[in-house]
C-alpha positions in Angstrom: 12.0 29.0 -1.3 14.7 28.0 -3.7 13.4 27.7 -7.2 15.3 24.4 -7.8 13.6 22.7 -4.8 10.1 21.7 -4.1 8.3 22.5 -0.8 7.6 19.7 1.6 5.5 19.6 4.7 5.7 17.0 7.5 2.7 16.1 9.6 3.8 14.8 13.0 6.4 16.6 15.2 7.6 13.6 17.1 10.9 11.7 16.7 10.2 10.5 13.1 8.9 13.8 11.8 11.7 15.8 13.4 14.4 13.4 12.1 12.9 13.7 8.6 12.9 17.5 8.9 16.6 17.5 9.8 17.4 15.1 6.9 15.6 17.3 4.4 17.4 20.4 5.7 20.8 18.9 5.8 20.9 16.4 2.9 18.3 17.1 0.2 19.0 18.9 -3.0 15.4 18.3 -4.2 13.1 19.1 -1.3 12.9 22.1 1.0 11.1 22.3 4.3 8.0 24.4 4.0 6.2 23.5 7.3 6.1 21.2 10.3 2.7 20.3 11.6 1.9 18.9 15.1 -0.8 18.9 17.7 1.4 19.6 20.8 2.5 23.2 20.9 5.3 22.3 23.4 6.8 19.5 21.3 10.6 19.5 20.8 10.0 19.1 17.0 7.9 22.3 16.7 10.3 24.2 18.9 13.3 23.2 16.7 11.4 24.1 13.6 10.6 27.6 14.9 14.3 28.2 15.8 15.2 27.2 12.3 12.6 29.7 10.8 10.4 27.0 9.5 6.6 27.7 9.6 4.7 25.6 12.1 1.2 24.9 13.4 -0.1 22.8 16.3 -3.6 22.6 14.8 -2.9 19.5 12.7 -3.1 19.3 8.9 -6.3 21.5 9.0 -4.2 24.3 10.5 -1.7 24.0 7.6 -4.4 24.2 5.0 -5.2 27.7 6.3 -1.6 28.9 6.1 -0.2 30.7 3.1 2.5 28.1 2.8 0.0 25.5 1.8 -0.1 26.7 -1.8 3.6 26.1 -2.3 3.7 22.6 -0.9 4.3 19.8 -3.4 4.0 16.9 -1.1 3.2 16.0 2.5 5.0 13.4 4.7 2.7 11.8 7.3 4.6 10.7 10.4 1.5 10.4 12.7 -0.4 7.2 13.2 -2.3 4.7 11.1 -5.6 6.1 12.3 -4.7 9.7 11.7 -3.3 9.0 8.3 -6.7 8.1 6.8 -7.9 11.6 7.8 -4.8 13.3 6.5 -4.9 11.4 3.2 -8.4 12.5 2.6 -7.4 16.2 3.1 -4.5 15.8 0.7 -6.7 14.1 -1.9 -9.2 16.9 -1.6 -6.4 19.5 -2.3 -4.5 17.5 -4.9 -1.4 17.0 -2.7 0.8 13.8 -2.8 1.1 12.3 0.7 3.9 9.9 1.7 2.8 7.7 4.5 5.3 6.6 7.2 2.6 4.9 9.2 1.3 1.3 8.7 -2.1 2.5 7.5 -1.4 0.9 4.1 -4.1 2.9 2.3 -1.8 3.5 -0.7 0.6 1.2 -2.6 3.6 -0.2 -0.7 6.9 1.3 -1.7 10.4 0.2 -0.9 12.8 2.5 -2.9 15.3 -0.1 -4.2 12.5 -2.4 -5.3 9.6 -0.6 -6.8 9.6 3.2 -6.3 9.4 3.9 -10.0 6.2 1.9 -10.3 4.2 4.3 -8.0 5.6 7.8 -8.6 2.2 9.0 -9.8 0.2 7.5 -6.8 -1.5 10.2 -4.6 -0.9 8.2 -1.4 2.3 6.2 -1.1 2.9 3.9 1.9 6.4 3.2 3.2 5.3 -0.2 4.7 7.2 -0.3 8.0 10.7 -0.1 9.4 10.9 -3.9 9.3 9.6 -3.9 5.8 12.1 -1.3 4.6 14.9 -3.4 6.1 13.8 -6.9 5.0 11.7 -6.6 1.9 14.9 -5.8 -0.2 16.5 -9.1 1.0 13.4 -11.2 0.1 13.3 -9.5 -3.3 16.9 -10.2 -3.9 16.5 -13.9 -3.1 13.3 -14.1 -5.2 15.2 -12.6 -8.2 17.3 -15.8 -8.2 15.0 -18.4 -6.7 11.2 -18.4 -6.3 10.5 -17.6 -2.6 7.8 -19.8 -1.2 7.9 -18.6 2.3 9.6 -15.6 4.1 9.8 -15.0 7.8 11.4 -12.0 9.4 12.2 -11.0 12.9 12.8 -7.3 13.6 14.5 -6.5 16.9 14.5 -2.9 17.9 15.5 -1.1 21.1 12.6 -0.4 23.4 13.9 3.2 23.6 13.3 3.6 19.9 9.7 2.4 20.1 7.6 5.4 20.9 3.8 5.5 21.6 3.0 5.5 17.9 5.0 2.3 17.3 3.6 0.6 20.4 0.0 1.5 19.5 0.5 0.1 16.0 2.1 -3.3 16.7 -0.7 -5.3 15.1 -0.7 -3.0 12.0 3.1 -3.3 11.9 3.1 -7.1 11.7 0.2 -7.3 9.2 1.6 -4.6 6.9 5.2 -6.0 7.0 4.0 -9.5 6.3 1.9 -8.2 3.4 4.9 -6.2 2.1 7.1 -9.3 2.0 4.5 -10.8 -0.4 3.4 -7.8 -2.5 6.8 -6.1 -2.9 9.3 -8.8 -1.9 7.6 -11.5 -4.0 7.2 -14.2 -1.4 4.2 -16.5 -1.7 3.7 -16.3 2.0 5.2 -13.9 4.5 5.3 -13.6 8.3 6.7 -10.8 10.5 7.6 -10.7 14.1 8.7 -7.6 16.1 10.7 -7.7 19.3 11.2 -4.7 21.6 14.6 -5.2 23.2 15.0 -3.6 26.6 18.8 -4.1 26.7 20.9 -1.3 28.2 22.8 0.2 26.6 20.4 0.2 23.7 21.2 -2.1 20.8 20.9 -1.1 17.1 18.1 -2.5 15.0 18.7 -6.2 14.1 16.8 -8.1 11.4 16.8 -11.8 10.7 15.3 -13.0 7.4 14.6 -16.6 6.6 13.5 -17.6 3.1 12.5 -21.0 1.7 12.8 -21.0 -2.0 13.3 -23.2 -5.0 16.7 -24.8 -5.3 19.4 -22.5 -6.7 23.1 -21.9 -6.4 24.0 -20.3 -3.0 26.6 -18.1 -4.6 24.0 -16.6 -6.9 21.7 -15.8 -4.0 24.6 -14.4 -2.0 25.6 -12.1 -4.8 22.0 -10.9 -5.3 21.7 -10.1 -1.6 25.1 -8.3 -1.5 24.1 -6.2 -4.5 20.8 -5.0 -3.0 22.5 -4.3 0.4 24.8 -2.0 -1.5 21.9 -0.2 -3.1 20.1 0.3 0.2 23.4 1.7 1.6 23.2 4.6 -0.9 20.5 6.2 1.3 20.9 4.2 4.6 24.7 4.0 5.1 24.3 2.1 8.4 22.5 -0.8 6.7 24.8 -3.8 6.6 25.1 -7.6 6.8 26.3 -9.0 10.1 27.7 -12.1 8.5 27.7 -14.1 5.3 24.4 -15.5 4.1 23.8 -19.0 5.5 22.3 -21.8 3.4 20.7 -25.2 4.0 19.5 -27.5 1.2 16.6 -29.9 1.5 16.0 -32.6 -1.1 13.9 -35.7 -1.5 16.2 -37.6 0.9 16.0 -34.9 3.7 12.9 -32.7 3.1 12.0 -30.0 5.6 8.6 -30.9 7.2 6.5 -27.8 7.8 3.4 -28.3 9.9 0.4 -27.4 7.9 2.4 -27.0 4.7 3.9 -30.5 4.1 7.4 -31.3 3.0 9.6 -28.6 1.5 12.4 -29.3 -1.0 14.6 -26.4 -2.0 17.0 -24.0 -0.2 16.8 -22.1 3.0 18.6 -18.8 3.2 19.3 -17.0 6.4 20.3 -13.4 6.3 21.3 -11.4 9.4 21.3 -7.5 9.2 21.8 -4.6 11.4 20.7 -1.0 10.8 22.5 1.8 12.5 21.0 5.3 12.3 22.8 8.3 10.8 22.3 10.4 14.0 20.7 13.4 12.4 18.2 13.8 15.2 17.7 10.4 16.6 20.3 8.3 18.5 22.3 6.0 16.2 20.8 2.9 17.8 17.4 3.9 16.4 18.1 2.5 13.0 14.5 1.4 12.7 13.3 5.0 12.7 16.2 6.1 10.5 15.5 3.7 7.7 11.9 4.9 7.6 12.8 8.5 7.3 15.6 7.8 4.8 13.4 5.7 2.7 10.6 8.2 2.8 13.0 11.0 1.8 14.4 9.0 -1.1 10.8 8.3 -2.3 9.7 11.9 -2.0 12.8 13.0 -4.0 12.0 10.6 -6.7 8.4 11.8 -6.9 9.6 15.4 -7.4 12.3 14.4 -9.9 9.7 12.6 -11.9 7.4 15.7 -11.9 10.3 18.0 -12.9 11.3 15.6 -15.7 7.8 15.8 -17.1 7.7 19.6 -17.3 
């Protein structure tokens, strides 16, 4: 293992885990693949890892703990499921390993790299919210930096082909975790998330629509804040982009927006339309929802290691 890089293991040899493995190998100057862990010995991910000379096990994280590579691993990426993560996090805690959670288990602090990664670099269990959260929380944060966001609603539309069994099994966790992320990380007083599995053929890239209701402000200031954070996200997710200019609608005392159960709203409504195209490391480019998760997790893992190296 290169002395300048830290060892990383990935638990989960499906699409997300395999894409993350390829990203680490091809793009990271901070991390080095130390092991890929799965439970299906015939999975494509484990087969690819073996061809690349990367140690593997199909006996789960317990199998990795028994391998000699375990002692050289600085952090673990969990690309399994919300239920499995709780088990994996307990093992990592017992052995003093940092675990970065790509599932919606939400047992650790929510992290979106461009918003709050530096606040949680010492946490033993870091949660990456969800693909919808990684795409939309930065926008809500950008609006909130200019104008207090009272309500945020996002609609994440992803290709049915990019929604594997793990995603489908965790739909409820996805919506709950994303909604909470809009509040805890994005700064909205109230958040709501909706996910749509789009069966269109050929498959469409991930599309995200973000609506915010916030205190009155200058539209240009909000637009500039949104544009700035989109550029920041593009530093690690190049396919992240605005589909059109941010749309605004003002509501005052003469034309308040009546919201059932919330009363009349006066302020500004911002509508932001995004698309996320994947980099195509392992996954097809339309699977931007998976790409933004692996890219965000990689950026977070690199920052954790950089922080540790700086402290030495």
